[in-house]
C-alpha positions in Angstrom: -35.3 30.2 -0.9 -36.8 26.7 -0.4 -35.3 25.5 -3.6 -31.9 26.7 -2.5 -32.2 24.9 0.8 -33.3 21.7 -0.8 -30.4 21.8 -3.2 -27.9 22.4 -0.4 -29.4 19.7 1.7 -29.1 17.2 -1.2 -25.6 18.3 -1.8 -24.5 17.7 1.8 -26.3 14.3 1.9 -24.4 13.3 -1.3 -21.1 14.3 0.3 -21.9 12.4 3.5 -22.7 9.3 1.4 -19.5 9.6 -0.7 -17.4 9.8 2.5 -18.7 6.4 3.5 -17.0 4.9 0.5 -13.7 6.7 0.7 -11.4 5.1 3.2 -8.3 7.2 3.8 -6.6 4.2 5.4 -6.3 2.4 2.1 -5.7 5.5 -0.1 -2.3 5.8 -1.8 -2.5 9.5 -0.7 -2.2 8.4 2.9 1.4 9.2 4.0 1.7 5.7 5.6 1.0 4.2 2.1 3.0 6.6 0.0 5.9 5.5 -2.0 7.6 8.7 -0.8 7.5 7.6 2.8 11.1 6.4 3.7 9.7 3.3 5.3 8.2 2.3 1.9 11.2 3.2 -0.2 13.3 0.6 -2.0 16.3 2.7 -0.9 15.6 1.7 2.7 18.0 -1.1 3.5 15.2 -3.2 5.0 13.4 -3.0 1.6 16.4 -3.3 -0.7 16.7 -6.2 -3.1 20.4 -6.4 -1.9 19.2 -7.3 1.6 19.8 -11.1 1.9 16.4 -11.5 3.4 14.8 -10.3 0.2 17.1 -12.1 -2.2 15.7 -14.6 -4.6 18.9 -16.6 -4.2 18.3 -17.0 -0.4 16.7 -20.4 0.0 15.6 -19.5 3.6 13.8 -16.3 2.5 10.3 -16.3 3.9 8.9 -13.1 2.3 8.8 -14.2 -1.3 5.8 -13.6 -3.6 5.1 -16.4 -6.0 2.7 -17.0 -8.9 0.6 -20.1 -9.3 3.4 -22.0 -11.0 5.9 -21.4 -8.2 7.9 -18.7 -10.0 9.1 -16.0 -7.6 7.8 -12.6 -8.7 9.2 -10.5 -5.9 9.0 -10.1 -2.1 7.0 -8.2 0.5 8.3 -6.3 3.5 6.1 -4.9 6.4 6.9 -1.3 7.4 6.8 -0.2 11.0 3.5 1.5 10.3 2.0 -1.9 9.5 1.8 -1.3 5.7 3.0 -4.3 3.7 5.0 -3.2 0.7 5.3 -5.5 -2.3 8.4 -5.2 -4.5 9.5 -7.0 -7.7 12.8 -8.9 -7.7 14.6 -5.8 -8.8 13.4 -3.7 -5.9 10.6 -1.7 -7.6 7.6 -1.1 -5.4 4.7 -2.6 -7.3 2.0 -2.4 -4.6 1.1 -2.3 -1.0 -1.5 -3.7 1.5 -2.7 -1.0 3.9 -2.2 -1.5 7.7 -4.8 -3.5 9.5 -4.0 -1.9 12.8 
């Protein structure tokens, strides 16, 4: 009986420690971060590459993502949830930055 209690106690301590390292806010499984959330979709007009604000041909665009040589790789758009979505120039979602709210 003592051995069983010690094993269970060790198991629950391990779970508690693991939960400290898992942050749901930055997880891709969080609905706010999901590519299936309409706010994060490239089909949302705000995120579309056809939106003039996201166009590489717009010299006044302020949301471009560039490499170290100054080549435009894509653009970023912040969703209402606070998640910043990163798209390539073709509108494919290539990453995100979780909300800092």
